[in-house]
C-alpha positions in Angstrom: -0.4 -0.2 0.0 1.5 3.3 -1.0 1.4 6.0 1.7 1.5 9.6 0.5 3.6 11.8 2.0 2.7 14.6 4.5 2.0 17.8 3.9 5.5 19.6 3.8 6.9 16.3 3.4 7.3 16.6 -0.6 10.9 17.6 -2.4 10.6 21.4 -2.8 10.7 22.4 -6.5 13.9 24.1 -7.4 14.3 27.6 -8.9 17.2 26.7 -10.8 16.5 26.6 -14.7 19.0 25.0 -17.4 21.2 27.5 -19.1 21.2 25.6 -22.2 24.6 26.9 -22.9 24.9 24.3 -25.8 21.7 25.5 -27.6 22.0 25.7 -31.4 21.1 28.7 -32.8 18.5 29.2 -35.8 16.4 31.2 -38.1 12.4 30.5 -38.0 11.5 30.1 -41.4 8.1 28.6 -41.2 5.3 28.4 -38.4 2.4 25.8 -39.0 -0.3 25.4 -36.1 2.3 25.4 -33.3 5.3 23.6 -35.2 8.1 25.7 -36.1 10.7 25.3 -39.4 14.0 26.5 -38.2 17.0 26.5 -40.5 20.5 26.1 -38.4 22.6 29.0 -38.6 25.9 26.6 -38.8 24.4 24.2 -41.1 22.5 26.3 -43.6 21.3 23.2 -45.6 19.6 21.4 -42.7 16.3 22.4 -41.4 14.4 21.1 -37.8 11.1 21.0 -36.6 10.7 22.4 -33.3 7.9 23.3 -30.9 7.7 25.9 -27.9 9.6 25.2 -24.7 8.0 26.2 -21.4 11.1 28.5 -20.7 9.5 30.8 -23.5 6.4 31.4 -21.3 3.8 33.6 -23.5 6.6 34.8 -25.6 5.5 34.5 -29.3 7.8 33.0 -32.0 7.1 34.0 -35.7 9.1 33.7 -39.1 12.1 35.9 -38.9 12.8 35.0 -35.4 16.1 34.2 -34.0 16.0 31.3 -31.8 18.2 28.9 -29.6 17.4 25.1 -29.9 17.9 22.1 -28.0 16.9 18.5 -28.2 16.7 16.3 -31.3 18.8 18.2 -34.1 19.1 15.7 -36.3 16.4 17.0 -38.9 13.6 15.1 -40.7 10.1 14.6 -39.9 10.7 12.3 -37.2 12.5 14.9 -35.1 11.5 17.3 -32.8 13.5 20.1 -31.0 12.6 22.7 -28.4 13.0 26.3 -28.9 14.3 27.4 -25.3 15.1 31.2 -26.4 13.9 34.0 -28.8 16.8 36.5 -29.5 15.7 40.0 -29.4 14.0 41.8 -32.2 15.4 44.2 -34.4 12.3 45.0 -36.1 8.6 43.8 -36.1 6.3 44.1 -39.1 2.7 44.2 -38.0 -0.8 45.0 -38.6 -4.4 44.5 -37.1 -7.2 42.9 -38.3 -8.8 46.3 -39.0 -9.1 49.8 -38.0 -11.1 49.2 -34.8 -8.9 46.2 -33.7 -5.9 47.6 -31.5 -4.4 44.1 -31.6 -1.1 43.7 -33.3 -0.8 40.7 -35.4 2.9 40.0 -36.3 3.8 39.1 -39.9 7.6 39.1 -39.6 10.3 39.7 -37.1 13.6 41.2 -38.0 13.5 42.2 -41.7 15.0 45.2 -42.8 12.9 46.1 -46.2 9.4 45.7 -47.2 8.8 45.3 -50.9 5.2 46.5 -51.5 4.2 44.4 -54.8 1.4 46.0 -57.0 0.4 45.1 -60.7 -0.3 48.0 -62.9 -3.3 45.6 -64.4 -5.0 42.5 -63.8 -5.7 43.1 -60.8 -6.0 46.9 -61.1 -3.7 48.9 -58.8 -5.5 49.8 -55.2 -3.4 53.1 -54.1 -5.2 52.6 -50.4 -3.0 49.3 -49.5 0.0 51.0 -50.8 -0.3 53.8 -48.3 -1.1 51.7 -45.4 1.8 49.3 -46.2 4.2 52.6 -46.5 2.9 53.4 -42.8 3.6 50.2 -41.3 6.9 50.2 -43.1 7.9 53.9 -41.7 6.2 52.7 -38.7 8.5 49.4 -38.0 11.4 50.6 -39.3 11.6 49.2 -42.4 13.0 50.4 -45.9 10.2 50.5 -48.4 10.0 49.4 -52.0 7.8 49.3 -54.5 7.9 46.4 -57.2 5.1 47.2 -60.0 4.4 44.2 -62.0 3.2 43.1 -65.3 4.1 46.3 -67.3 3.7 44.6 -70.3 0.0 45.2 -69.5 0.1 48.9 -68.5 2.3 51.5 -67.9 3.6 52.7 -64.8 4.0 56.8 -65.1 0.7 57.7 -63.4 1.5 55.3 -60.3 4.9 56.6 -60.1 4.1 60.5 -60.3 1.7 59.5 -57.3 4.7 58.2 -54.9 7.3 60.2 -56.4 7.2 62.8 -53.1 7.6 60.0 -50.6 11.2 59.2 -52.1 10.4 55.6 -52.2 12.4 53.3 -54.7 10.6 51.7 -57.6 11.6 48.4 -59.6 9.3 47.8 -62.7 8.8 44.2 -64.1 7.1 42.2 -66.8 6.3 38.6 -67.3 9.3 36.8 -68.2 11.4 39.9 -67.9 14.9 40.6 -66.5 14.6 40.7 -62.8 18.3 41.7 -61.9 17.7 45.1 -60.9 15.3 43.5 -58.2 17.7 41.0 -57.2 20.3 43.4 -56.8 17.8 45.7 -54.4 17.0 42.4 -52.5 20.7 41.1 -52.2 22.1 41.0 -48.5 18.6 42.2 -47.3 15.7 40.6 -45.2 12.6 41.8 -47.4 9.0 41.1 -46.7 6.9 40.8 -49.9 3.3 41.7 -49.3 0.4 42.4 -51.8 -2.9 41.7 -53.1 -3.6 38.2 -54.1 -3.0 37.8 -58.3 -0.1 40.6 -58.2 2.5 38.0 -59.2 4.4 37.7 -55.5 4.9 33.8 -55.9 6.0 34.0 -59.5 8.6 36.9 -58.5 9.6 34.5 -55.8 9.8 31.3 -58.4 12.3 33.3 -60.7 14.1 34.7 -57.6 14.7 31.4 -55.8 14.4 28.7 -58.3 14.0 25.6 -56.0 10.9 27.7 -54.2 7.9 26.1 -56.0 5.9 28.5 -54.7 2.2 28.2 -56.3 0.8 30.7 -58.7 -2.7 31.6 -59.2 -5.1 33.7 -61.2 -7.2 36.9 -61.4 -11.0 36.4 -61.6 -12.3 38.4 -64.7 -15.7 39.1 -62.9 -14.2 40.4 -59.4 -11.0 41.5 -60.4 -9.6 40.0 -57.3 -6.7 37.3 -57.2 -6.9 33.6 -55.7 -5.1 32.9 -52.3 -2.3 30.7 -53.3 0.3 31.4 -50.6 -1.7 30.0 -47.2 1.3 31.1 -44.6 4.5 33.6 -44.4 7.6 31.5 -45.3 11.4 32.6 -45.2 13.4 31.6 -48.4 17.1 32.2 -48.8 18.2 34.1 -51.8 21.1 32.4 -54.1 23.1 35.6 -53.8 22.5 36.1 -50.5 19.6 37.6 -48.2 16.2 36.3 -47.4 12.5 37.0 -48.7 9.6 36.2 -46.8 6.5 35.3 -49.4 3.1 36.1 -47.3 -0.6 35.4 -48.3 -2.2 37.8 -50.1 -4.2 40.4 -48.1 -7.2 41.9 -48.5 -7.0 44.5 -45.5 -4.1 46.1 -43.6 -5.5 47.4 -40.1 -3.3 50.5 -38.7 -5.2 51.0 -35.5 -2.1 50.1 -33.4 0.0 53.0 -35.2 1.4 55.7 -32.6 1.5 59.0 -34.5 4.5 60.5 -32.8 6.7 57.5 -34.0 5.0 58.0 -37.5 6.1 61.4 -37.5 9.8 60.2 -37.3 9.7 58.8 -41.0 9.2 62.8 -41.8 12.1 64.4 -40.3 11.8 67.4 -42.5 8.1 68.3 -41.4 8.6 66.8 -37.8 10.1 70.1 -36.3 7.1 71.9 -37.6 4.7 69.8 -34.8 6.4 71.9 -32.1 4.2 74.4 -32.7 0.9 72.1 -32.9 -1.7 72.2 -29.9 -2.2 69.2 -27.7 -3.7 66.3 -29.6 -3.5 67.9 -33.0 -4.3 65.4 -35.7 -2.1 67.5 -38.3 -5.0 67.5 -40.6 -7.0 70.3 -39.1 -7.3 74.2 -39.4 -5.1 74.8 -36.5 -2.1 72.6 -37.4 1.0 74.4 -37.2 2.4 72.2 -40.4 0.7 74.6 -42.9 2.3 77.6 -41.3 5.7 75.7 -41.7 5.5 74.6 -45.0 4.3 78.1 -46.0 7.5 79.7 -44.4 9.4 77.6 -47.0 10.8 74.9 -44.4 9.3 71.8 -46.1 8.0 70.9 -49.6 4.3 71.3 -49.8 4.2 67.9 -51.6 5.6 66.0 -48.6 2.9 67.4 -46.3 0.3 66.3 -48.6 1.8 62.8 -48.7 2.0 63.1 -44.9 -1.6 63.9 -44.4 -2.4 61.2 -47.2 -1.1 58.7 -45.3 -2.8 59.9 -41.8 -5.8 59.8 -43.5 -5.4 56.2 -44.5 -5.2 55.1 -40.6 -8.6 56.0 -40.2 -10.4 55.0 -43.9 -12.3 52.3 -43.9 -11.0 48.7 -45.1 -13.0 48.2 -48.1 -11.4 47.9 -51.6 -8.1 48.3 -50.5 
């Protein structure tokens, strides 16, 4: 007969936790229902599958995170490691579900460049999503890049004129065309690709990373919208160095989480002019000091117009982005 120990007689729990000094370092390249695909830093040809260890607590792990792993690092579908640490993030690209939802949803961590992929036709370009993606890039500290696809179907002059004042670099591509200019801009960077379904993200990825085999879709002739082909974000190593993160096609990009003060740092030529603004100024009303700042010749009027356009996108509904 088993006798249960009396109260206070059980062995006390130790507060000492393993240091995991021999943990391997890796990069999270994909996430699928609580399972993480991680590429080992010192062995770029080996991927391991892992789960979160209890040591991480509530810390989330997303594509792009640098992590430390222990356990079975042999690789293969039957091997499972544990993620015991998440390294500090250098950047985070996030969005909210809509403009009434303040909960941030992290898309990718540690990227330094955001490529906004826009088709010049089929589907028609929607500038509202471009504006919102620019806000997210400026807020997250990522360098924005506009990639205009399908130039064989339509010209790029009107769209480029719309965004000239932002100083955002452009790359124009066509189906089956040369991608050397785009490859040069992606080299040695960690770049997130975002855009509507059907704009050609997966086609670009397949051309840039020959063994990627990302599925491609078509655009509905009636609705003008694309079919979702990428179902989750995945990081892929570029042959000449750097990474691209292909993401699912998006229909909305909420910005409820964006802080106005952080966003103004993306406009250093206008930020000093806000010092004379009244408390709580939205920078888009009759008492805003930025109008006088620009009128006195301290900044280009087009820059103020661009700023207000982006600010208005934070409160404009998500329909038809």
